[in-house]
C-alpha positions in Angstrom: -4.6 13.4 22.5 -7.7 12.1 21.6 -8.1 8.2 19.4 -10.6 7.3 17.0 -11.3 3.9 14.9 -13.0 3.3 11.6 -14.2 -0.3 10.6 -13.2 -1.5 7.1 -15.4 -3.4 4.6 -16.4 -6.0 2.1 -18.8 -6.3 -0.5 -20.5 -9.6 0.6 -23.2 -9.6 -2.5 -23.7 -6.9 -5.7 -20.2 -5.9 -7.1 -20.9 -4.8 -10.7 -24.9 -5.4 -10.2 -25.4 -2.1 -8.3 -24.3 -0.4 -11.1 -27.6 -1.4 -13.0 -29.5 -0.2 -10.0 -30.2 -3.7 -7.7 -29.2 -4.0 -4.3 -25.7 -4.8 -2.5 -24.7 -6.0 0.5 -21.9 -4.0 2.4 -20.5 -5.5 5.6 -18.0 -3.9 8.1 -14.9 -6.0 9.0 -13.7 -6.9 12.4 -10.8 -5.2 11.6 -10.1 -1.5 11.5 -8.1 1.5 11.3 -7.2 3.5 14.4 -5.9 7.6 14.5 -4.2 9.1 17.4 -4.3 12.9 17.2 -1.8 14.8 19.4 -1.8 18.8 19.9 1.7 20.3 20.0 3.1 23.7 19.3 3.3 24.8 15.8 0.9 25.0 12.8 -0.6 22.6 10.4 -0.5 19.0 10.7 2.3 15.9 10.1 1.0 12.2 9.6 3.0 9.0 10.4 1.4 6.2 8.9 1.6 2.9 10.5 -1.1 1.2 9.1 -0.3 -2.7 7.2 -0.4 -2.1 3.7 -0.1 -4.2 0.5 3.4 -2.9 -1.3 3.0 0.3 -3.1 -0.6 0.8 -1.8 0.2 3.7 0.3 2.8 5.2 -1.9 -0.2 5.0 -4.9 -2.5 6.9 -2.5 -0.7 9.3 -1.1 -1.9 12.5 -2.7 -5.3 11.3 -2.2 -4.6 10.4 1.5 -3.3 13.9 2.5 -5.7 15.4 0.7 -8.3 13.5 2.8 -6.8 14.5 5.9 -7.0 18.0 4.4 -10.8 18.2 4.4 -12.0 16.1 7.5 -9.8 19.1 9.2 -11.7 22.2 7.2 -15.0 20.5 7.7 -14.6 20.2 11.6 -13.2 23.8 11.5 -10.1 22.6 13.1 -7.4 25.8 13.9 -4.0 24.4 12.6 -3.0 28.4 12.1 -2.5 28.5 16.2 -1.5 24.7 16.5 0.0 21.9 15.3 -1.5 18.7 15.0 0.4 15.2 15.2 -1.2 12.6 13.4 -1.0 8.5 13.8 -2.6 6.2 11.8 -2.4 2.2 12.9 -4.7 -0.5 13.6 -4.7 -4.2 12.0 -7.0 -3.1 8.9 -4.2 -4.1 6.3 -4.4 -1.3 3.3 -5.8 -2.7 0.2 -8.2 -1.5 -2.7 -11.5 -3.4 -1.7 -11.7 -3.0 1.8 -12.7 0.1 2.6 -9.4 1.3 3.6 -9.9 4.9 2.7 -12.6 5.1 4.8 -11.4 3.5 7.6 -8.8 6.2 7.4 -11.2 9.2 7.0 -13.4 7.9 9.6 -10.5 7.4 12.1 -9.3 11.0 11.8 -12.8 12.3 12.2 -13.3 10.3 15.7 -10.0 11.2 17.0 -10.5 14.9 16.3 -13.7 14.8 17.9 -12.1 13.1 21.2 -9.3 15.7 21.2 -11.4 18.7 20.8 -14.3 17.3 22.7 -16.9 18.1 19.8 -19.9 15.8 20.8 -20.1 15.1 17.7 -22.9 11.9 16.9 -22.2 9.3 14.3 -24.3 11.0 11.6 -21.9 13.8 12.0 -18.8 11.8 12.0 -20.0 9.8 9.1 -20.8 13.6 7.3 -16.8 14.1 8.5 -15.6 11.0 6.9 -17.8 11.5 3.5 -15.7 14.5 2.9 -12.8 13.0 3.4 -13.5 10.1 1.1 -14.1 12.7 -1.5 -10.5 13.1 -1.7 -10.2 9.3 -2.8 -13.7 8.9 -4.9 -14.6 12.3 -6.0 -18.3 12.0 -5.3 -18.7 8.4 -3.5 -21.7 6.5 -3.2 -21.2 7.0 0.9 -21.5 3.0 1.4 -17.8 2.6 2.5 -18.0 5.3 5.5 -21.5 4.3 6.3 -19.9 1.4 7.2 -16.9 2.4 8.8 -18.8 4.4 11.0 -21.7 2.5 11.9 -20.1 -1.0 11.7 -22.3 -4.1 10.8 -24.3 -4.5 7.4 -25.6 -2.4 4.9 -28.4 -2.8 2.0 -27.2 -0.2 -0.6 -29.5 0.6 -3.9 -28.1 3.2 -5.9 -30.5 5.7 -7.4 -30.1 5.5 -11.3 -31.9 8.9 -11.8 -29.5 10.9 -9.7 -31.4 11.4 -6.7 -30.2 9.8 -2.8 -29.4 6.4 -2.7 -30.9 3.9 -0.5 -28.8 3.0 2.5 -30.4 0.7 5.4 -28.4 -0.6 8.3 -28.8 -3.8 9.0 -28.2 -6.2 12.2 -27.4 -9.7 12.2 -27.5 -11.7 15.3 -24.5 -13.6 14.6 -20.6 -12.7 13.7 -19.4 -14.7 10.7 -15.5 -15.5 10.3 -14.3 -14.1 6.8 -11.1 -14.8 5.1 -9.8 -11.9 3.0 -7.4 -13.8 -0.2 -5.6 -11.1 -2.0 -4.5 -12.1 -5.5 -2.0 -9.5 -6.3 -3.6 -8.5 -9.0 -5.2 -5.4 -10.1 -7.5 -5.0 -12.5 -9.5 -1.7 -13.9 -12.9 -1.4 -12.6 -13.6 0.9 -15.4 -12.5 -1.5 -18.0 -14.6 -4.1 -16.5 -17.7 -2.4 -16.2 -17.6 -1.3 -19.6 -17.1 -4.8 -20.4 -19.9 -5.8 -18.7 -22.0 -3.1 -20.4 -21.0 -4.6 -23.4 -21.6 -8.1 -23.2 -25.6 -6.8 -21.6 -25.9 -4.7 -24.8 -25.3 -7.7 -27.0 -27.4 -10.3 -24.6 -30.4 -8.2 -23.3 -32.1 -11.7 -22.7 -29.4 -13.3 -20.9 -28.9 -10.4 -19.0 -32.4 -9.7 -17.8 -32.7 -13.4 -16.6 -29.2 -13.2 -15.1 -30.6 -10.0 -13.3 -33.5 -11.2 -12.5 -31.7 -14.1 -11.0 -29.5 -11.8 -8.6 -32.1 -9.5 -7.5 -34.0 -13.0 -5.8 -30.7 -14.1 -4.5 -30.2 -10.7 -2.8 -33.3 -10.5 -1.3 -32.4 -14.1 0.4 -29.2 -13.0 1.4 -30.8 -10.1 3.2 -33.0 -12.0 4.9 -30.6 -14.9 6.1 -28.3 -12.0 7.3 -31.0 -10.5 9.3 -31.6 -14.0 10.7 -27.8 -14.8 11.6 -28.3 -17.8 9.2 -24.7 -18.5 7.8 -25.3 -21.8 6.0 -27.9 -20.0 3.5 -25.5 -16.6 3.5 -22.7 -19.1 2.2 -24.4 -20.7 -0.5 -25.6 -17.5 -1.8 -22.3 -16.2 -2.0 -21.5 -19.4 -4.2 -24.9 -18.5 -6.3 -23.3 -14.8 -6.6 -19.9 -16.3 -7.9 -21.6 -18.3 -10.4 -23.3 -15.0 -11.6 -20.3 -13.2 -11.6 -18.3 -15.9 -13.8 -21.4 -15.5 -16.0 -20.9 -11.8 -16.9 -16.8 -12.9 -17.3 -15.7 -10.6 -14.2 -14.3 -13.4 -12.1 -10.8 -14.4 -13.8 -9.0 -17.4 -13.3 -7.1 -16.5 -10.4 -10.6 -15.7 -8.9 -11.7 -19.2 -9.5 -8.6 -20.8 -7.9 -8.9 -19.1 -4.4 -12.7 -19.2 -4.7 -11.8 -23.2 -4.8 -8.8 -23.2 -2.5 -11.1 -21.9 0.2 -13.4 -24.7 -0.4 -11.7 -27.0 -0.6 -10.3 -26.5 2.9 -13.8 -25.8 4.9 -14.7 -22.9 3.6 -19.1 -23.3 3.1 -19.3 -20.0 0.7 -16.6 -18.4 -1.3 -16.9 -15.8 -3.8 -14.9 -13.1 -5.7 -15.6 -9.3 -4.4 -15.1 -5.8 -5.9 -13.8 -5.4 -9.1 -13.1 -8.7 -10.1 -10.2 -10.5 -12.8 -8.0 -10.4 -10.0 -8.2 -8.4 -6.6 -10.0 -10.0 -3.3 -12.0 -13.1 -2.8 -13.7 -13.8 0.2 -14.8 -17.0 2.4 -17.2 -18.0 4.9 -16.5 -20.3 7.9 -18.5 -21.9 10.3 -15.6 -21.6 13.1 -12.6 -19.5 13.6 -10.5 -23.0 14.0 -11.5 -23.6 10.2 -11.0 -20.1 8.9 -7.5 -20.5 10.5 -6.7 -23.7 7.8 -8.6 -21.7 4.9 -6.1 -18.6 5.8 -3.3 -21.3 6.0 -3.9 -23.1 3.0 -4.4 -19.9 1.0 -0.9 -18.5 2.2 1.0 -21.9 1.2 -0.7 -21.5 -2.4 1.6 -18.3 -2.5 -1.3 -15.4 -1.7 -1.9 -13.0 1.1 -4.9 -13.9 3.4 -5.8 -12.6 6.4 -8.8 -13.0 8.5 -11.7 -11.1 10.2 -15.8 -11.3 11.2 -18.4 -9.9 9.7 -21.7 -8.6 11.2 
């Protein structure tokens, strides 16, 4: 029997802006998915998915999840004709859109198979196997989710708009930072929102040129602050990033409400993360006590919230 785990992730800076070749910063979460693999008589494989999840998530993603498992097993050339694998997924990462749940599942499986069959894979090869699994969910994934899931920590990401290799640099911060993730319960279409932003950009090129310039400056400062472990500056820049996302119309009323709840209950920085107009909001706390208070306030307002650490 072998075990493995893969971290969740969140986008700290750069959703939507990353589409235009501007930098994004992702962070692995302190919460993770685990995989256990047991070899028994028979052939093929079976799955027991015990991960906590938002309602409907696992059902909606079932076919993709099964294909991802096949991808990882085939990539690692595991024999399932002469033996059967019993795979169990669990952990404390709540499977939901926007937290890298699929990558965490793929990474945990790759590590568990590595442990079970003594494959002696290093992190680079684990990451490659997880990327193959991610193809089942995303077609041609950027690789940022599985990289965060495999290595942990922070990732500086720049999409190559010419189709070449993307920039993905691993960053190290000296300080773990308490984070609260709030779930609006609303799922918006990423494709539609990206199209809306593109249309606005075409209608207001000068306005967007300034917004992009402001964001790029912000991202560089955020990278420096994270490398220094300066949580106050990181939080201030999160607030500014949220204001820019409001300007490009991707933060809906529900996101702004959750940001306000967090800030009014001790958060030093808060912003939407991911697609927007629903989805998730993240907020930073200086201490775990304040983190508890923010999460409680969000839950008292009728929303799901969970606590984790970044960095």
